[in-house]
C-alpha positions in Angstrom: 115.5 110.9 99.8 114.9 113.8 102.2 116.5 113.6 105.7 114.8 111.3 108.2 112.8 112.8 111.0 114.6 112.7 114.4 114.3 109.3 116.1 111.8 109.6 118.9 112.1 108.1 122.4 110.8 104.5 122.8 107.4 104.3 124.4 105.2 101.5 125.2 103.2 100.6 122.1 99.9 101.2 123.8 100.9 104.3 125.8 99.1 106.6 123.3 95.8 104.7 123.1 94.0 107.2 125.4 95.4 110.1 123.4 94.1 108.4 120.2 90.7 108.0 121.7 90.6 111.6 122.9 91.5 112.7 119.4 88.9 110.5 117.8 85.8 111.1 119.9 85.2 114.7 118.8 85.2 113.5 115.2 82.7 110.7 116.0 80.4 113.3 117.5 80.5 115.2 114.3 79.5 112.0 112.4 76.7 111.1 114.8 78.5 108.0 116.2 79.0 107.1 119.8 81.6 104.4 119.6 79.1 101.7 118.5 79.3 99.5 115.4 76.5 99.4 112.9 74.0 100.4 115.6 72.0 103.7 115.2 71.6 104.0 119.0 75.4 103.9 119.5 75.4 100.5 121.2 77.9 97.9 120.2 75.8 95.0 118.8 78.7 92.5 118.8 80.7 92.4 122.0 82.0 89.0 121.0 84.2 90.8 118.4 86.4 92.1 121.2 89.5 90.3 120.0 91.4 88.5 122.7 94.7 90.0 121.5 93.6 93.5 122.4 92.3 96.4 120.3 93.5 97.6 116.9 94.6 101.1 117.8 93.6 102.4 114.4 90.0 101.2 115.1 90.2 102.8 118.5 91.2 106.1 116.9 87.9 105.9 115.0 86.0 105.4 118.3 85.3 101.7 118.0 84.2 100.1 121.2 87.0 97.7 121.7 88.7 95.8 124.6 91.5 97.7 126.3 94.6 95.6 126.2 96.7 94.4 129.0 100.0 96.3 128.6 102.0 93.5 130.2 100.8 90.8 127.9 102.3 91.8 124.6 105.9 92.3 125.5 108.7 90.5 123.9 111.3 89.0 126.2 114.1 91.1 124.8 114.9 94.4 126.5 113.9 97.2 124.2 115.4 100.1 126.1 118.9 99.0 125.2 118.3 100.2 121.6 118.5 103.8 122.9 122.2 103.4 123.3 122.5 102.7 119.6 120.4 105.6 118.3 123.3 107.9 117.2 124.8 105.2 115.1 121.4 104.2 113.8 120.7 107.8 112.6 124.0 107.7 110.6 123.1 104.4 109.1 119.6 105.6 108.1 121.1 108.8 106.6 123.4 106.6 104.5 120.5 104.4 103.4 118.5 107.5 102.5 121.4 108.8 100.3 121.7 105.5 98.6 118.0 105.4 97.9 118.1 108.8 96.4 121.0 107.9 94.2 119.1 104.7 93.1 116.0 106.5 92.0 113.9 106.7 95.2 114.4 110.4 95.8 112.4 113.2 97.3 109.9 115.3 95.4 109.3 118.0 97.9 107.8 116.1 100.8 104.3 117.1 102.0 103.4 118.8 98.7 99.6 118.9 98.2 99.7 120.0 94.6 97.3 118.6 92.0 97.5 114.8 92.0 98.2 113.1 88.7 95.4 111.7 86.5 96.8 108.2 86.2 97.7 105.7 89.0 99.3 102.3 89.1 99.2 100.9 92.7 97.1 101.4 95.8 97.1 100.4 99.5 94.5 101.2 102.1 95.6 101.3 105.7 93.3 101.3 108.7 92.6 105.0 108.5 95.0 106.2 105.8 95.5 105.6 102.1 98.4 105.3 99.8 98.8 105.3 96.0 101.5 105.3 93.4 101.1 107.4 90.3 102.2 106.5 86.7 105.6 108.1 87.3 106.3 106.0 90.4 105.7 108.8 92.9 104.1 108.0 96.3 101.1 109.9 97.5 99.4 109.5 100.9 96.4 111.0 102.8 94.3 110.4 105.8 95.4 109.8 109.4 99.0 110.8 109.9 99.5 110.9 113.6 102.4 108.4 113.3 103.7 109.6 110.0 102.1 106.8 108.1 101.2 109.1 105.2 104.9 109.5 104.5 105.0 113.2 103.7 107.6 114.1 106.4 105.0 115.4 108.9 102.4 114.1 111.4 99.7 116.4 109.9 96.4 114.8 108.9 95.9 115.1 105.1 92.4 115.2 103.6 93.8 115.2 100.0 96.8 113.4 98.5 100.2 114.6 99.6 103.2 113.7 97.5 106.2 112.0 99.0 109.0 110.1 97.3 109.4 108.5 93.9 110.5 105.2 92.4 107.8 103.1 94.0 106.3 99.9 92.5 104.1 98.7 95.4 102.6 100.0 98.6 100.7 98.6 101.6 99.0 100.3 104.6 98.7 98.8 108.0 97.2 99.8 111.3 99.5 102.8 111.8 102.4 102.0 109.5 103.1 101.7 105.8 105.4 99.6 103.5 106.6 100.1 100.0 108.7 98.4 97.4 111.0 100.3 94.9 114.2 99.8 93.0 116.2 100.0 96.2 114.1 97.3 97.8 111.9 97.5 100.9 110.9 100.8 102.6 108.9 101.5 105.7 107.5 104.4 107.6 104.9 105.3 110.4 104.5 103.7 113.8 107.3 101.4 115.0 106.0 100.6 118.5 106.2 96.8 117.9 109.1 96.8 115.4 106.8 96.6 112.4 109.1 98.9 110.4 111.8 96.3 110.3 114.6 98.8 110.9 116.1 97.2 113.9 113.7 98.8 116.5 113.7 102.0 118.5 112.3 104.4 116.0 109.2 105.4 117.8 107.8 106.6 114.5 109.3 107.6 111.1 107.6 110.2 108.9 109.3 109.6 105.6 109.8 106.3 103.7 113.1 104.8 104.8 115.1 102.2 102.8 116.0 99.2 104.9 118.9 97.9 102.8 116.7 94.9 101.9 116.7 94.6 98.1 114.7 92.7 95.5 111.3 93.1 97.1 108.3 92.6 94.8 105.3 92.7 97.1 104.5 93.9 100.6 101.6 93.5 103.1 101.0 95.4 106.3 98.9 94.1 109.2 97.9 95.8 112.4 101.4 95.6 113.9 103.3 93.1 111.7 104.7 93.2 108.2 105.3 90.7 105.3 107.5 91.1 102.3 108.0 88.9 99.2 111.3 88.9 97.4 111.7 88.3 93.7 112.9 84.8 94.4 109.5 84.0 96.1 110.9 83.8 99.6 108.8 85.2 102.4 110.1 87.5 105.1 108.3 88.8 108.2 108.9 91.3 111.0 107.1 93.2 113.8 104.7 91.9 116.4 104.6 88.2 116.9 102.5 87.8 120.0 100.1 85.3 118.3 102.7 83.7 116.0 101.6 85.9 113.0 105.2 86.0 111.7 105.2 82.3 111.1 108.7 81.6 112.5 107.7 79.0 115.1 107.7 81.2 118.1 106.1 84.3 119.6 109.3 86.4 119.6 109.0 89.8 118.0 111.4 90.4 115.1 112.8 93.9 114.5 114.4 93.1 111.1 113.1 91.0 108.2 113.3 87.3 109.1 112.7 84.5 106.5 109.6 82.4 107.0 110.6 78.8 106.2 112.2 78.0 102.9 109.1 77.7 100.6 108.3 80.2 97.9 105.1 82.2 97.6 103.1 84.0 94.9 100.7 85.9 97.2 100.7 86.8 100.9 98.5 88.9 103.2 98.9 90.2 106.7 95.7 90.5 108.7 94.8 91.8 112.2 96.9 89.2 113.9 97.1 86.4 111.4 98.8 85.8 108.0 98.1 83.7 104.9 100.0 82.9 101.8 99.6 81.1 98.5 102.7 79.2 97.6 104.0 78.9 94.1 102.4 75.5 93.7 98.9 76.9 94.4 98.6 75.5 97.9 97.2 77.7 100.7 99.0 78.2 104.0 98.0 80.0 107.2 99.5 81.0 110.6 98.9 83.3 113.6 95.8 84.0 115.6 92.8 81.8 114.9 90.2 82.9 117.5 87.5 83.2 114.9 88.6 80.5 112.5 90.3 83.0 110.3 93.1 80.5 109.4 90.6 78.1 107.8 91.9 74.9 109.3 88.7 73.8 110.9 89.8 74.9 114.4 90.2 78.0 116.5 93.7 77.0 117.5 96.5 79.5 116.7 99.5 78.3 114.6 103.1 79.5 115.1 104.3 78.2 111.7 102.6 78.0 108.3 100.1 75.2 108.1 98.6 74.0 104.8 94.8 74.6 104.6 93.2 71.7 102.8 94.8 70.0 99.8 93.7 72.1 96.9 96.4 73.4 94.6 94.5 76.0 92.6 94.6 79.1 94.8 95.6 82.3 93.1 95.5 85.0 95.7 94.4 85.6 99.3 93.4 88.6 101.4 93.1 88.9 105.2 90.8 91.2 107.1 90.8 91.8 110.9 89.4 88.4 111.7 88.2 86.9 108.3 89.8 85.8 105.1 88.9 85.6 101.4 90.7 83.9 98.5 90.3 83.6 94.8 91.1 80.4 92.9 92.6 80.1 89.5 89.1 79.1 88.1 87.7 82.4 89.3 85.7 81.1 92.2 85.6 83.0 95.5 86.1 81.4 98.9 85.8 82.9 102.4 86.1 81.8 106.1 86.4 83.2 109.6 84.1 85.6 111.5 80.8 86.4 109.8 79.0 88.6 112.3 78.2 91.2 109.7 77.9 89.0 106.7 81.5 89.7 105.6 81.9 86.2 104.2 79.1 86.8 101.6 77.3 83.5 102.0 73.9 85.1 102.9 74.3 84.3 106.6 76.0 85.6 109.7 77.3 82.1 110.6 81.1 81.9 111.1 83.0 79.4 109.0 86.1 77.5 110.2 87.1 76.3 106.8 87.0 77.8 103.3 83.5 77.9 101.8 82.7 78.8 98.2 80.7 82.0 97.9 78.1 81.6 95.2 78.8 79.8 92.0 80.3 82.6 89.9 83.6 81.8 88.2 84.7 85.2 87.1 86.3 86.8 90.2 89.7 88.4 89.5 90.6 89.7 93.0 89.2 90.4 96.5 90.1 92.5 99.5 89.0 92.0 103.1 88.5 95.0 105.4 87.2 95.1 109.0 84.0 93.0 108.8 83.4 93.7 105.1 84.7 92.5 101.7 85.1 94.0 98.2 85.9 92.2 95.0 86.5 92.8 91.3 85.3 90.5 88.6 87.1 89.8 85.3 84.6 92.1 83.5 85.6 95.0 85.7 82.4 95.1 87.9 82.8 95.8 91.6 81.0 93.8 94.2 80.8 94.5 98.0 79.2 92.9 101.1 79.4 92.8 104.9 79.3 95.7 107.4 78.2 99.1 106.0 78.0 101.5 109.0 80.2 104.1 107.2 79.0 103.5 103.7 82.1 101.3 103.0 80.1 99.1 100.7 79.7 102.0 98.3 76.1 101.4 97.4 74.9 104.9 98.4 73.6 103.8 101.8 75.0 103.4 105.3 72.8 100.4 106.3 73.8 98.0 109.1 75.0 95.2 106.8 74.5 93.2 103.6 75.4 89.5 103.8 75.5 88.8 100.1 77.6 90.3 97.2 75.9 93.2 95.3 77.3 95.1 92.3 78.0 98.7 92.8 79.9 99.8 89.7 82.0 98.8 86.6 85.3 99.7 85.0 87.4 98.7 88.0 90.9 97.2 87.8 91.8 96.7 91.5 90.6 97.5 95.0 92.0 97.8 98.5 90.0 97.7 101.7 91.0 99.7 104.8 89.3 99.4 108.2 86.1 101.1 107.1 87.0 102.7 103.8 88.0 101.5 100.3 90.4 102.8 97.6 90.1 101.5 94.1 91.7 101.9 90.7 89.7 102.0 87.5 90.9 100.6 84.1 91.3 104.2 82.8 93.9 104.8 85.6 91.7 107.1 87.7 91.5 106.7 91.5 88.3 106.4 93.5 87.5 106.0 97.2 84.5 105.8 99.6 83.4 104.9 103.1 84.6 106.4 106.4 86.3 109.7 106.0 86.9 110.8 109.6 90.6 111.4 108.9 90.3 112.4 105.3 91.2 108.9 104.1 88.8 109.1 101.2 91.0 111.9 99.8 88.4 114.3 98.6 89.5 117.3 100.7 86.8 116.8 103.4 86.1 114.6 106.4 82.6 113.8 105.3 81.8 110.1 105.0 81.2 109.0 101.4 78.7 106.1 100.8 79.4 106.1 97.1 82.6 106.2 95.1 84.1 109.6 94.6 87.1 110.4 92.4 90.4 111.2 94.2 91.8 114.2 92.5 
């Protein structure tokens, strides 16, 4: 592993919001936007989506009209500045972990290289405004918004085409401004650490290269706005980062700067959303915790939960995916279920009515997987066809248009194996190993070498 970037001074997690907006607005002017959502005149048609927890900074970077947060409301009771006294020792520890990672097969491959990407890929992860993928040799590639180092190429330079980082990866996940990965050395993290979402003990500011945490045997990762989840090979669930709404599921609202076990149950699928989390346990039951302002937990209420709570009594859930404030799940019989906010038809039931409990979407029984973005959803069926619905202001539905919304699933292609939705863009793998992307491209997150929005899938190469 290449040397870690110097640890930056600790700043308030929202201190750079105005800088983010100033950086984003010129791009929005180029794309004919004025901070509005799905409205050609630039007005925000849905002020009720101003989430009570405060804005997603990544959405603010894209010029979304969101509520400015109260900087005093999200603070953990612990004193963060004391970490500064430990930074010299922490640098030495991270250097040792980096050396161990390199020795174990997660080494550097000339960080930041933008040579020709490979022709075959095995894993993908879309963040809010950046994208990640693992090639057939296990090398990590990233592109898009990189203001916090979330691309992982050792810089904070925006990348409009894939940039190679380290190797040895088996899974990746993109969050609001941070990223997670799993490899032979266990859990790795990089990007923004303003709310301890990197799990490295706090105080990083931001990290520009994937850093091993000394947390082995990780098989899956999921990154939310400012919190993170990791599944170990024994099925135990671990969480860290922001916990202001109980999204870590540890029974409190105390932020955790290192991985903390969530109960003692074992899970087969987990997903970190805007400020909520869901998981499917190994017995097929569905569990939810965190913010519930729009019914995104699915328990029939809008009451937040600080610990995992079972949703219904069904025991046939296979996987779950969380968006900003809605959730989708696939059952073992291939049926698709959705709940939470539905202002832009993101639930796919043909309406814009929110749902507080899981509702079956259509009658099809051949869904293989689904991924929830910010007010839109994408899914792959067992025959490889790709289906999309919800908000489409940036062409994120991939149907060749940028219409306001579509409240029901529509097929847009075939030959797909998996899909990952970002805030307003999508990254997908085809069965032939090729990589495709579409939607908002303000930061180059589509990966085609431009910053032009793409309303139809384009190959990343």
